[in-house]
C-alpha positions as CSV (number, residue, x, y, z in Angstrom):
1,M,-69.3,43.8,202.8
2,R,-71.7,41.1,201.7
3,K,-72.3,38.2,204.2
4,I,-71.4,35.6,201.5
5,K,-68.1,37.3,201.2
6,I,-67.6,37.3,205.0
7,F,-68.5,33.6,205.1
8,L,-65.9,32.8,202.4
9,V,-63.2,34.9,204.0
10,M,-63.9,33.4,207.5
11,V,-63.6,29.9,206.0
12,A,-60.5,30.8,204.1
13,M,-58.8,32.6,207.0
14,A,-59.8,30.4,210.0
15,L,-56.9,28.1,209.3
16,F,-54.7,30.8,208.0
17,V,-54.9,32.3,211.5
18,S,-54.0,29.0,213.2
19,G,-51.6,27.8,210.7
20,C,-90.5,-0.9,193.0
21,Q,-92.9,1.5,190.9
22,I,-95.2,3.9,192.7
23,S,-98.9,3.4,192.3
24,A,-100.7,6.4,190.9
25,G,-104.1,7.4,189.6
26,S,-107.4,5.5,190.1
27,A,-107.3,1.8,190.8
28,G,-107.6,-0.3,187.7
29,T,-106.9,2.6,185.4
30,D,-105.1,1.6,182.2
31,T,-105.2,4.6,180.1
32,T,-102.9,5.3,177.1
33,I,-102.0,8.8,176.4
34,Q,-103.4,9.8,173.0
35,V,-102.1,12.8,171.0
36,L,-104.9,15.2,170.0
37,Q,-104.7,18.4,168.1
38,S,-106.9,21.5,168.3
39,Q,-107.4,23.8,165.4
40,A,-106.5,27.5,165.5
41,E,-109.5,29.8,166.1
42,P,-109.5,32.9,163.9
43,G,-112.3,34.3,166.0
44,S,-110.4,34.3,169.3
45,Q,-110.9,37.6,171.0
46,L,-108.0,40.0,170.9
47,H,-108.0,42.2,174.0
48,T,-106.0,45.4,174.3
49,P,-105.7,46.4,178.0
50,P,-106.0,50.0,179.3
51,S,-95.1,30.7,203.4
52,Q,-92.7,29.6,202.5
53,A,-92.8,25.9,203.9
54,D,-91.2,25.1,207.2
55,W,-87.5,25.0,207.0
56,D,-86.1,21.5,207.5
57,A,-83.2,21.4,209.9
58,E,-81.1,19.5,207.5
59,Y,-80.9,22.5,205.2
60,E,-79.5,24.8,207.8
61,D,-75.9,23.5,207.4
62,N,-75.8,24.5,203.8
63,L,-76.7,28.2,203.6
64,A,-75.7,30.8,201.1
65,V,-76.6,34.0,202.8
66,S,-77.1,37.4,201.2
67,T,-75.7,40.7,201.6
68,E,-78.2,43.2,202.9
69,A,-79.7,43.7,206.3
70,I,-82.6,41.2,206.8
71,T,-86.0,42.4,207.9
72,P,-88.8,39.9,207.1
73,A,-91.7,41.5,205.3
74,N,-95.3,40.8,206.2
75,V,-97.1,42.6,203.3
76,P,-98.3,40.5,200.4
77,I,-97.5,42.0,197.0
78,T,-100.9,42.9,195.4
79,P,-102.1,44.9,192.3
80,E,-102.6,47.9,194.7
81,N,-99.1,48.0,196.1
82,A,-96.9,46.3,193.5
83,G,-95.8,49.7,192.3
84,N,-93.9,50.2,195.6
85,I,-91.8,47.0,195.2
86,S,-88.2,47.3,196.3
87,L,-85.1,45.2,196.6
88,K,-84.9,43.2,199.8
89,G,-81.5,41.6,199.1
90,T,-79.3,39.5,196.8
91,I,-78.2,35.8,197.1
92,Y,-75.0,34.9,195.3
93,P,-74.2,31.4,194.0
94,Y,-70.8,29.9,194.6
95,S,-68.0,31.6,192.8
96,P,-64.3,30.5,192.9
97,V,-62.4,32.7,195.3
98,A,-59.1,34.0,194.0
99,I,-56.4,33.5,196.5
100,D,-52.7,34.4,196.3
101,V,-50.1,33.8,199.1
102,S,-46.6,35.2,199.4
103,A,-43.7,32.7,199.1
104,D,-43.2,32.6,202.9
105,G,-46.9,32.1,203.6
106,Y,-47.1,35.2,205.7
107,I,-49.3,37.5,203.5
108,A,-52.5,36.4,201.8
109,A,-54.8,38.2,199.4
110,V,-58.4,37.1,198.9
111,G,-60.3,38.4,195.9
112,L,-64.0,39.1,196.5
113,D,-66.6,40.7,194.3
114,D,-65.7,44.3,195.1
115,Q,-62.4,44.2,197.0
116,I,-59.2,42.4,197.6
117,A,-58.7,41.7,201.3
118,I,-55.1,41.4,202.5
119,Y,-54.3,39.4,205.7
120,R,-51.3,38.7,207.8
121,K,-50.7,35.2,209.2
122,G,-52.0,35.2,212.7
123,A,-54.5,38.0,212.2
124,G,-58.2,37.3,212.0
125,E,-59.1,40.5,210.2
126,P,-57.7,42.0,207.0
127,F,-55.2,44.8,207.6
128,F,-55.5,46.2,204.1
129,S,-58.0,46.2,201.2
130,I,-58.2,47.4,197.6
131,D,-61.4,48.3,196.0
132,W,-62.0,46.6,192.7
133,E,-64.7,45.0,190.5
134,K,-64.2,41.3,189.9
135,E,-63.9,41.0,186.2
136,R,-65.0,38.1,184.0
137,I,-63.4,37.7,180.6
138,C,-66.8,36.5,179.3
139,D,-69.9,34.8,180.6
140,F,-68.1,31.5,181.2
141,D,-64.7,32.5,182.5
142,Y,-63.3,33.6,185.8
143,R,-59.6,34.4,186.5
144,Q,-57.3,35.6,189.2
145,P,-56.3,39.1,188.1
146,F,-53.8,40.0,190.9
147,Q,-50.5,38.7,192.2
148,I,-48.5,39.3,195.3
149,S,-44.7,39.7,195.1
150,T,-42.7,36.9,196.5
151,D,-42.0,38.7,199.8
152,G,-45.6,40.0,200.2
153,G,-44.6,43.7,200.0
154,F,-46.4,44.6,196.7
155,I,-49.5,43.5,194.7
156,V,-50.3,44.0,191.0
157,V,-53.9,44.2,190.0
158,A,-55.5,44.0,186.6
159,N,-58.7,46.1,186.6
160,H,-61.0,46.3,183.6
161,S,-59.4,49.5,182.4
162,S,-56.0,49.8,184.1
163,W,-53.0,48.1,185.6
164,Q,-52.2,49.0,189.2
165,V,-49.4,48.4,191.6
166,W,-50.0,48.8,195.3
167,Q,-47.6,48.7,198.2
168,I,-49.4,46.5,200.7
169,G,-50.2,48.4,203.8
170,G,-49.5,51.7,201.9
171,G,-51.2,52.8,198.8
172,I,-51.2,52.8,195.0
173,I,-47.8,53.6,193.5
174,F,-48.5,52.9,189.8
175,E,-51.4,52.9,187.3
176,R,-51.5,52.6,183.6
177,E,-54.4,52.3,181.2
178,R,-55.0,48.9,179.7
179,D,-57.0,47.6,176.8
180,S,-59.0,44.6,178.3
181,A,-59.9,43.4,174.8
182,T,-63.2,42.0,176.0
183,Q,-66.8,42.3,175.2
184,S,-69.3,42.6,178.0
185,G,-71.8,39.7,178.1
186,S,-70.0,37.9,175.3
187,H,-70.7,34.2,174.9
188,V,-67.3,33.8,173.3
189,C,-64.1,34.2,175.3
190,F,-61.5,36.4,173.9
191,P,-57.9,35.1,174.1
192,N,-57.0,37.8,176.6
193,F,-56.0,36.3,179.9
194,P,-53.7,38.9,181.4
195,Q,-50.7,37.6,183.2
196,M,-48.4,39.7,185.4
197,A,-45.6,39.5,187.9
198,I,-44.2,42.1,190.2
199,S,-40.6,42.1,191.5
200,P,-39.9,41.8,195.2
201,D,-38.9,45.4,195.5
202,G,-41.9,46.6,193.5
203,K,-39.6,48.2,190.9
204,F,-40.5,46.1,187.9
205,L,-43.8,44.9,186.5
206,A,-43.9,42.1,183.8
207,I,-47.0,41.7,181.7
208,H,-48.1,39.2,179.1
209,D,-51.3,40.5,177.5
210,M,-53.3,40.9,174.3
211,Q,-53.8,44.3,172.8
212,R,-55.9,45.7,169.9
213,E,-53.9,46.9,166.9
214,D,-55.7,47.8,163.6
215,K,-58.8,45.9,164.7
216,E,-56.7,42.8,165.5
217,F,-55.5,41.3,168.7
218,R,-51.7,41.0,169.1
219,E,-49.7,39.2,171.8
220,K,-47.6,41.6,173.9
221,F,-44.9,40.9,176.4
222,Y,-43.2,43.8,178.2
223,V,-41.6,44.9,181.4
224,I,-42.3,48.3,183.0
225,D,-40.1,50.4,185.4
226,V,-42.9,51.1,187.9
227,L,-41.5,54.4,189.3
228,A,-40.5,55.8,185.9
229,N,-43.6,54.4,184.3
230,E,-41.7,53.5,181.2
231,N,-41.0,50.2,179.4
232,V,-37.6,48.8,180.0
233,Y,-38.2,45.7,177.8
234,D,-40.5,45.1,174.9
235,W,-40.8,41.8,173.0
236,D,-40.1,42.6,169.3
237,G,-42.5,39.9,168.1
238,S,-39.7,37.7,166.7
239,A,-39.5,33.9,167.4
240,D,-36.2,34.3,169.1
241,G,-37.3,37.3,171.2
242,M,-37.8,36.8,174.9
243,R,-41.4,36.4,175.8
244,G,-43.7,33.9,177.5
245,D,-46.5,33.0,179.9
246,L,-46.2,34.1,183.5
247,N,-48.7,31.7,185.1
248,R,-48.7,28.5,183.1
249,Y,-46.6,26.8,185.7
250,P,-46.0,27.6,189.4
251,G,-42.8,29.5,190.2
252,L,-42.8,31.7,187.1
253,G,-42.1,35.4,187.5
254,F,-39.4,37.1,189.4
255,S,-36.9,35.2,191.6
256,P,-37.2,35.9,195.3
257,D,-34.0,37.9,195.1
258,G,-35.3,39.9,192.2
259,K,-32.4,39.1,189.9
260,Y,-34.2,37.1,187.2
261,L,-37.5,36.8,185.5
262,Q,-38.7,33.3,184.5
263,V,-41.2,32.8,181.8
264,F,-42.6,29.8,179.8
265,D,-42.5,30.2,176.1
266,P,-45.0,27.8,174.5
267,S,-43.5,28.2,171.1
268,R,-40.4,26.3,172.4
269,Y,-42.3,23.5,174.1
270,Q,-41.2,20.3,172.3
271,A,-43.0,17.0,172.9
272,Q,-39.8,15.0,172.6
273,E,-38.5,13.5,175.8
274,G,-35.6,15.6,177.1
275,N,-36.6,18.8,175.2
276,T,-39.7,19.9,177.1
277,H,-37.6,22.0,179.5
278,Q,-36.4,24.3,176.7
279,A,-39.6,26.3,177.0
280,F,-38.5,27.8,180.3
281,R,-36.5,30.9,179.8
282,F,-34.8,33.4,182.1
283,L,-34.2,37.1,181.7
284,N,-31.5,39.0,183.7
285,V,-33.1,42.2,185.1
286,D,-29.9,44.2,184.9
287,S,-29.3,43.7,181.1
288,W,-32.7,42.4,180.1
289,Q,-30.9,39.7,178.2
290,E,-31.6,36.0,178.2
291,V,-29.5,34.0,180.6
292,R,-27.9,30.8,179.3
293,L,-29.5,27.7,181.0
294,Y,-26.2,26.4,182.4
295,F,-25.5,29.6,184.3
296,S,-25.3,28.6,187.9
297,G,-26.7,31.9,189.3
298,V,-30.2,31.0,188.3
299,Q,-30.1,27.9,190.6
300,R,-29.0,30.0,193.5
301,S,-31.8,32.6,193.0
302,Y,-34.7,30.2,192.9
303,P,-35.9,27.6,195.4
304,T,-35.6,24.0,194.2
305,G,-39.3,23.6,193.8
306,D,-39.6,26.6,191.4
307,L,-37.1,24.9,189.1
308,L,-39.1,21.6,188.7
309,F,-42.0,21.0,186.4
310,G,-44.3,18.0,185.6
311,H,-45.6,16.9,182.3
312,S,-48.2,14.1,181.7
313,R,-47.6,11.0,179.7
314,E,-49.6,7.7,179.5
315,D,-51.2,7.7,182.9
316,S,-48.2,9.2,184.6
317,V,-46.5,12.4,185.5
318,R,-42.8,12.9,184.8
319,I,-41.0,15.4,186.9
320,R,-38.0,17.2,185.3
321,D,-35.5,19.9,186.0
322,R,-36.3,23.2,184.2
323,I,-32.6,24.0,183.7
324,T,-31.1,20.7,182.6
325,G,-34.2,18.7,181.5
326,D,-33.1,15.8,183.7
327,L,-35.7,13.3,184.8
328,V,-36.2,13.5,188.5
329,A,-39.0,11.1,189.0
330,T,-42.0,9.4,187.3
331,I,-45.2,9.1,189.3
332,E,-48.0,6.8,188.1
333,K,-51.2,8.8,187.9
334,E,-54.3,7.5,186.2
335,G,-55.9,9.9,183.8
336,C,-52.9,12.0,183.2
337,H,-52.0,12.1,179.5
338,W,-50.4,14.4,177.0
339,D,-53.7,15.5,175.6
340,Y,-55.3,15.7,179.1
341,P,-52.5,16.9,181.4
342,C,-52.7,17.0,185.1
343,G,-51.6,20.1,187.0
344,V,-48.6,19.8,189.3
345,V,-47.3,22.0,192.1
346,F,-44.2,21.5,194.2
347,S,-43.1,22.4,197.7
348,K,-40.3,25.0,197.8
349,N,-37.7,22.5,198.8
350,G,-38.6,20.2,195.9
351,A,-39.4,17.2,198.2
352,Y,-43.1,17.0,197.5
353,A,-45.4,17.2,194.5
354,G,-49.1,17.8,194.4
355,I,-50.9,16.4,191.4
356,M,-54.5,17.2,190.5
357,D,-57.1,14.4,190.3
358,R,-58.7,14.5,186.9
359,K,-61.6,12.3,188.2
360,K,-62.5,15.1,190.6
361,I,-62.8,18.0,188.2
362,E,-66.0,19.9,188.6
363,P,-67.6,21.6,185.5
364,F,-68.3,25.2,186.2
365,R,-69.9,27.3,183.5
366,G,-67.7,26.2,180.7
367,I,-64.5,25.9,182.7
368,K,-63.2,23.2,185.1
369,L,-62.6,23.5,188.8
370,V,-60.1,21.3,190.6
371,S,-61.5,19.7,193.8
372,S,-59.0,17.0,194.7
373,A,-55.2,16.5,194.7
374,T,-52.7,13.8,195.7
375,I,-49.6,14.9,197.6
376,Y,-46.5,12.7,196.8
377,N,-43.2,12.4,198.5
378,I,-41.0,12.5,195.4
379,E,-38.2,10.3,196.8
380,S,-40.3,7.6,198.6
381,G,-43.4,7.8,196.4
382,D,-45.7,7.9,199.5
383,S,-48.9,9.7,198.8
384,T,-51.8,11.4,200.6
385,L,-55.1,12.3,199.1
386,K,-56.3,15.9,199.8
387,T,-59.8,17.2,199.1
388,I,-59.9,20.9,198.4
389,R,-62.5,23.5,197.9
390,P,-63.2,23.7,194.2
391,T,-60.6,26.2,192.9
392,L,-60.0,27.9,189.6
393,S,-56.2,27.6,189.3
394,F,-54.4,24.5,190.6
395,Q,-51.3,26.6,190.4
396,S,-52.6,28.7,193.4
397,I,-52.3,25.7,195.7
398,D,-49.0,25.9,197.7
399,L,-47.3,23.0,199.5
400,T,-45.3,23.3,202.6
401,D,-41.9,21.7,202.9
402,D,-43.3,18.8,204.9
403,G,-45.9,18.0,202.2
404,G,-48.9,19.8,203.7
405,L,-51.0,22.6,202.2
406,T,-50.1,26.1,203.3
407,A,-52.4,27.4,206.0
408,I,-54.5,29.5,203.6
409,D,-55.0,26.6,201.3
410,E,-56.0,24.2,204.2
411,S,-59.2,26.4,204.3
412,L,-60.1,25.1,200.9
413,T,-60.7,21.6,202.4
414,T,-64.1,22.8,203.8
415,S,-66.9,22.3,201.3
416,G,-69.2,25.1,202.5
417,N,-72.3,25.7,200.4
418,T,-71.2,25.3,196.9
419,W,-74.0,25.5,194.3
420,W,-74.1,26.9,190.8
421,T,-76.2,26.5,187.7
422,T,-76.2,27.4,184.0
423,S,-78.9,28.9,181.9
424,G,-78.8,26.1,179.3
425,Y,-80.5,23.3,181.1
426,F,-82.0,25.2,184.0
427,S,-85.7,24.3,184.7
428,G,-86.3,27.4,186.7
429,L,-87.3,28.5,190.1
430,Q,-90.4,26.6,191.1
431,R,-93.1,27.0,193.7
432,A,-93.8,23.5,194.8
433,S,-97.2,22.2,195.9
434,N,-96.0,22.4,199.5
435,G,-95.3,26.1,199.1
436,A,-91.5,25.9,199.0
437,V,-89.6,27.8,196.3
438,Q,-86.9,25.6,195.0
439,F,-84.6,24.9,192.0
440,T,-82.4,22.2,190.6
441,P,-78.8,23.4,190.2
442,Q,-76.2,21.9,188.0
443,K,-74.0,21.4,191.1
444,A,-74.6,21.4,194.8
445,N,-72.6,20.5,197.9
446,A,-69.1,19.9,196.7
447,H,-67.4,16.6,197.8
448,S,-70.8,14.9,198.4
449,E,-70.8,11.1,197.9
450,I,-74.0,11.6,195.7
451,D,-73.7,12.1,192.0
452,D,-75.3,15.4,191.3
453,Y,-75.8,16.1,187.6
454,Y,-79.1,18.0,188.2
455,W,-80.0,15.4,190.9
456,K,-80.1,17.7,193.9
457,T,-82.3,20.5,195.0
458,C,-81.8,23.9,196.6
459,V,-84.6,25.5,198.6
460,L,-85.0,29.2,199.0
461,D,-86.1,30.9,202.3
462,P,-86.9,34.4,201.1
463,P,-87.8,35.9,204.5
464,F,-84.3,35.2,205.7
465,M,-82.4,35.3,202.4
466,D,-81.2,31.8,202.7
467,V,-80.6,28.9,200.3
468,G,-80.2,25.4,201.5
469,C,-79.2,22.5,199.3
470,V,-79.7,18.8,199.9
471,D,-78.2,15.6,198.5
472,Y,-81.4,14.4,196.9
473,F,-84.0,15.6,194.4
474,I,-87.2,17.3,195.7
475,D,-89.9,17.2,193.1
476,N,-92.7,19.8,192.5
477,N,-94.9,17.8,194.8
478,G,-92.4,18.0,197.7
479,Q,-91.4,14.3,197.4
480,K,-87.8,13.5,198.0
481,W,-85.9,11.1,195.7
482,L,-82.5,9.6,195.5
483,I,-81.7,9.2,191.8
484,A,-79.1,6.6,190.6
485,G,-78.1,5.1,187.3
486,M,-78.8,1.4,187.0
487,A,-75.9,-0.9,186.8
488,D,-76.6,-2.0,183.2
489,Q,-77.1,1.6,182.1
490,A,-80.6,0.6,180.9
491,G,-82.3,3.3,183.0
492,F,-82.5,5.2,186.2
493,Q,-83.9,4.3,189.6
494,F,-85.7,6.6,191.9
495,T,-85.9,5.8,195.6
496,D,-88.1,7.6,198.1
497,V,-85.8,9.1,200.8
498,E,-88.4,8.6,203.5
499,D,-89.5,5.1,202.4
500,A,-86.9,3.0,200.7
501,E,-89.6,0.5,199.6
502,N,-91.2,3.2,197.5
503,R,-89.3,3.2,194.3
504,F,-89.7,3.2,190.5
505,E,-87.5,2.9,187.4
506,I,-87.5,4.9,184.2
507,P,-86.0,2.8,181.4
508,I,-83.6,4.6,179.0
509,P,-82.2,2.7,176.0
510,K,-78.4,2.1,176.3
511,P,-76.5,4.4,173.9
512,N,-74.3,2.9,171.3
513,G,-70.5,3.4,171.5
514,G,-70.3,3.7,175.3
515,E,-71.4,7.3,175.5
516,E,-72.2,8.7,178.9
517,I,-75.9,9.0,179.5
518,A,-77.5,11.3,182.1
519,L,-81.1,12.0,183.1
520,R,-82.6,15.3,184.2
521,Y,-85.9,14.9,186.1
522,L,-88.3,17.8,185.7
523,G,-91.1,16.5,188.0
524,S,-94.6,15.0,187.7
525,D,-98.3,15.9,187.9
526,Q,-99.6,15.8,191.4
527,K,-101.2,12.4,190.9
528,Q,-97.8,11.1,189.8
529,Q,-99.3,9.6,186.6
530,I,-97.0,11.4,184.2
531,R,-93.3,12.2,184.8
532,Y,-91.1,14.4,182.7
533,V,-87.5,13.5,182.0
534,C,-84.8,14.8,179.7
535,V,-81.9,12.7,178.5
536,D,-78.4,14.0,177.8
537,I,-75.6,12.1,176.0
538,N,-72.1,13.1,176.9
539,R,-73.7,16.1,178.7
540,R,-75.4,17.3,175.5
541,A,-79.2,17.5,175.3
542,E,-80.7,14.5,173.4
543,G,-84.3,15.3,174.0
544,C,-87.1,15.1,176.6
545,S,-89.6,12.3,177.2
546,I,-92.8,11.7,179.0
547,Y,-93.1,8.6,181.2
548,D,-96.5,7.0,181.9
549,T,-96.2,5.5,185.4
550,R,-99.3,3.3,185.0
551,R,-98.0,1.5,181.9
552,G,-94.4,1.8,183.0
553,E,-93.1,3.0,179.7
554,L,-92.0,6.1,177.9
555,L,-94.4,7.6,175.3
556,E,-93.1,7.5,171.8
557,G,-91.2,10.5,170.5
558,L,-88.7,13.1,171.8
559,Y,-89.7,16.6,172.7
560,E,-87.7,19.7,173.4
561,F,-88.6,21.8,176.4
562,D,-86.9,23.5,179.3
563,G,-89.6,23.4,181.9
564,V,-93.1,22.2,182.7
565,G,-96.2,23.8,184.2
566,F,-98.2,21.8,186.6
567,S,-101.9,22.4,187.6
568,E,-103.2,22.3,191.1
569,L,-106.0,20.0,189.8
570,G,-103.4,17.2,189.9
571,Y,-103.9,15.7,186.5
572,L,-103.0,18.6,184.1
573,S,-99.6,19.6,183.0
574,A,-98.3,21.6,180.0
575,F,-95.1,22.5,178.2
576,V,-94.0,24.3,175.0
577,D,-92.3,22.0,172.5
578,K,-89.6,24.1,171.0
579,K,-89.3,21.9,167.9
580,E,-93.0,22.0,167.1
581,R,-93.3,25.6,168.4
582,A,-96.6,24.6,170.0
583,L,-98.2,24.4,173.5
584,M,-98.9,20.8,174.6
585,I,-101.4,20.0,177.4
586,I,-101.6,16.6,179.0
587,N,-104.6,15.4,180.9
588,S,-103.4,12.2,182.6
589,D,-106.9,11.3,183.9
590,A,-108.4,11.4,180.4
591,G,-105.2,10.0,178.9
592,T,-104.8,12.7,176.3
593,M,-102.1,15.0,175.1
594,K,-103.4,18.0,173.1
595,K,-101.5,20.2,170.8
596,I,-102.9,23.7,170.9
597,G,-103.2,25.6,167.7
598,T,-102.9,29.4,167.7
599,Y,-104.1,31.9,165.0
600,Q,-101.3,33.1,162.8
601,A,-98.7,32.6,165.6
602,V,-96.5,30.1,167.2
603,A,-95.8,29.3,170.8
604,Y,-93.0,31.3,172.3
605,P,-90.4,29.1,174.0
606,I,-91.1,30.0,177.6
607,P,-92.8,27.4,180.0
608,P,-96.5,28.0,180.5
609,I,-98.0,28.7,183.9
610,F,-101.3,27.6,185.4
611,I,-103.4,30.2,187.3
612,G,-106.3,30.3,189.6
613,D,-107.7,26.9,190.4
614,G,-105.5,25.3,187.8
615,S,-108.1,25.0,185.1
616,E,-106.6,27.9,183.1
617,L,-103.1,28.6,181.9
618,L,-101.1,31.5,180.4
619,Y,-98.4,31.3,177.8
620,F,-96.8,33.6,175.2
621,V,-97.3,33.4,171.4
622,Q,-95.4,35.2,168.6
623,T,-96.9,36.2,165.3
624,T,-95.5,34.7,162.2
625,E,-95.7,37.9,160.3
626,S,-92.7,40.2,159.8
627,T,-93.5,42.2,162.9
628,R,-93.2,39.1,165.1
629,R,-95.1,40.6,167.9
630,I,-95.4,38.9,171.3
631,Y,-98.9,38.3,172.8
632,I,-100.2,36.6,176.0
633,E,-102.9,33.9,175.5
634,R,-105.2,32.6,178.2
635,I,-106.2,28.9,177.7
636,D,-109.0,26.8,179.1
637,A,-106.7,23.9,179.9
638,L,-109.6,21.4,180.3
639,K,-111.1,22.1,176.9
640,G,-107.9,23.1,175.2
641,K,-109.5,26.3,173.9
642,V,-108.2,29.9,173.7
643,I,-110.1,32.1,176.0
644,E,-108.4,35.4,175.2
645,R,-105.4,36.9,173.5
646,Y,-103.9,40.0,175.1
647,D,-102.0,42.6,173.2
648,V,-99.8,44.4,175.8
649,E,-97.9,47.2,174.3
650,A,-95.1,47.0,176.8
651,I,-94.2,43.4,175.8
652,R,-95.0,43.4,172.0
653,K,-91.3,43.7,171.1
654,M,-89.9,42.4,174.4
655,D,-87.3,39.6,174.5
656,V,-89.3,37.7,177.1
657,S,-87.1,35.2,179.1
658,A,-89.3,34.2,182.1
659,F,-92.6,34.8,183.8
660,A,-94.6,33.8,186.8
661,A,-97.9,34.5,188.6
662,D,-98.7,35.0,192.3
663,P,-100.5,32.1,194.0
664,K,-103.9,33.7,193.6
665,G,-103.3,34.5,190.0
666,N,-103.8,38.3,190.4
667,L,-100.3,39.4,189.3
668,L,-98.1,38.4,186.4
669,A,-94.4,39.1,186.6
670,I,-92.5,39.0,183.3
671,G,-88.7,39.0,183.0
672,N,-86.7,39.9,179.9
673,A,-83.3,39.4,178.4
674,D,-82.2,42.9,179.3
675,G,-82.7,42.2,183.0
676,G,-86.0,44.1,183.5
677,V,-89.3,43.1,185.1
678,T,-92.8,44.1,184.1
679,I,-95.7,43.4,186.5
680,L,-99.2,43.1,185.1
681,E,-102.7,42.7,186.6
682,T,-103.9,39.4,185.2
683,Q,-107.6,40.2,184.6
684,T,-107.0,43.1,182.2
685,M,-103.2,42.7,181.7
686,A,-102.7,46.3,182.5
687,V,-99.1,47.3,183.4
688,I,-98.7,48.1,187.1
689,T,-95.0,48.8,187.2
690,E,-91.7,48.2,185.3
691,F,-88.2,48.1,186.9
692,D,-84.7,47.0,186.3
693,T,-83.3,44.0,188.3
694,H,-80.2,42.4,186.8
695,Q,-77.4,43.5,184.5
696,E,-78.0,40.3,182.5
697,A,-80.8,38.2,181.2
698,I,-83.4,37.0,183.7
699,I,-83.6,33.2,183.3
700,S,-86.3,32.6,186.0
701,I,-88.8,34.4,188.1
702,E,-91.2,33.2,190.8
703,M,-93.3,34.4,193.8
704,D,-93.5,32.6,197.1
705,A,-96.6,31.0,198.6
706,S,-97.3,34.1,200.8
707,S,-97.0,36.5,197.9
708,E,-94.7,38.5,200.1
709,H,-91.6,38.0,197.9
710,L,-90.8,38.1,194.2
711,M,-87.6,36.3,193.2
712,T,-85.6,36.8,190.0
713,M,-82.6,34.8,188.9
714,G,-80.0,36.2,186.4
715,R,-78.0,34.2,183.9
716,S,-75.0,34.0,186.2
717,G,-77.2,32.4,189.0
718,I,-77.5,35.6,191.1
719,I,-80.9,35.6,192.8
720,K,-82.6,38.9,193.8
721,V,-85.5,39.0,196.3
722,W,-88.1,41.8,196.0
723,Q,-90.7,42.9,198.5
724,V,-93.2,45.7,199.5
725,L,-92.3,47.2,202.8
726,P,-95.0,47.5,205.5
């Protein structure tokens, strides 16, 4: 089992068991950056080829550890041995852990990447486990594809290709093929979010799913007799037929006594006051007929809390009875509206309600994670704020009858090391001037007081497979900054963490219409004469700018780039402008920005890298002819001239997604959209080795300062570390 998994389970189960501007450049310098443009050179030669920095103690409390056994390597990766490269280990970003708890809180299931671990209350180790592969509906969706029966005796699991029912502590008792209706690696989520419920005796399995029929997806609702493996109820597709969601609200599914099946039918959900309850429907398991709402047997079969529901209206949550529709209470809650509802859960006795805090929703790869809730005494209105570990489904949070979280959910109050990123705005793994390999995640350290929209830094320690994240930004020069928006929203202020008197401001024009403005800082040249920033409006990229620290102003114009290359010379930096499809080199000492022309080709949108002493750089170009071949160009960064163009057969048609060089500039590692890596010797660009790394696109690649480790990051944020063994 991977250590990250063990860490998450231990956290989850521990409580389950117990119940001013910076001066830069030469003095007196007042240089204005001038835009120059070189001409393409038809005569450019076309060549066809035959320690880590010391770990700060403050990082050690925020580690995401890997999975494999750790044996630090001492062999630098060189052209002579790169063909023997092998996987050292894998580091996983935070991923929401799926948790389900039986109604009595005695049995808990924790879903990991490759298994579901089952625990008893009072036991520190799982007594039962089920092998599985954590499935994502698409690149941006995670879900909880299992559910425990109310008494904890059975569990139903939705694998990618089958439905399974297991007797907890025993074995599998049922399996049926299923059509997952998904596409691997899809950027678009299919509307297939399987929902299921298992009866307390394990006899019946209810499923709400989407299935393919004649190249279309159709909604299905049916109930299976598990032992007979036959359907005992099928929704006929009519508006009056019994069907509905099984996880839209807490308490849906089979009653604790197994007599009724409760569903939520969205087609019957009416916005009018007093009619919202009509969407809750009950099915008698003996006759498989709908039960009339006034039938008293339903109330006897469900705990009070499972017959309450909350709906949001005008900064409030109204609690109603699912049977009668009667208004039980109105709780004032800012941010809760009809169009932006707040999730609500109830204690089994109906005395307490937990309401999600919409101001504490964390964006996670296209979905939202809940990280805070307020617990209300429904009768008195008294409330308590609870901070929880970011979780996928608010409905999975269970309340005790005294208004606390159940033991398994108390574990969610620990923040742990929560970091994740997306491929869209990611600036890549970066070997800083102090030798550290670091990156700027979208999110780091949940529940921190510091706003962290790409304002924090995580540092890799490859020898020991660690990642530590801090509540400030560490730039490519190793300088630590606290970033904050200015009160009048006219810009952003940077304050040196180690010297509060050392600060500077970057002015950003206020947006019209009250839009939310955010800044992503990409770093500066080593002399700190030029700084690179990108501006987002309402979390959408507006463009990137270049800030001249000596003049205290932004250069005119917006550019579009994902990352920047910085030279060890201290005054050179470069980027590929995706709008101009051209390489741009800035010499801050000379005060020039030069657009590099290239013969019958355009710049490929991958950030350039400086090699050697920093006077040369490499970048990719793509021909404008129909073949659209990929070449590597070596540039004299001081003169802005092409030194050589390399035609490497292995990358001509490659969908290049990232590349990096070792510190000495002897090796070039190229990552592609298929998850593969190609390593070249930089003098001749001869291929040394090719190997597969990820089952997804590589979005970044880097080597550490010792050249002992190569690191690759996939689109999902998974980091793999590679080495050559002694």
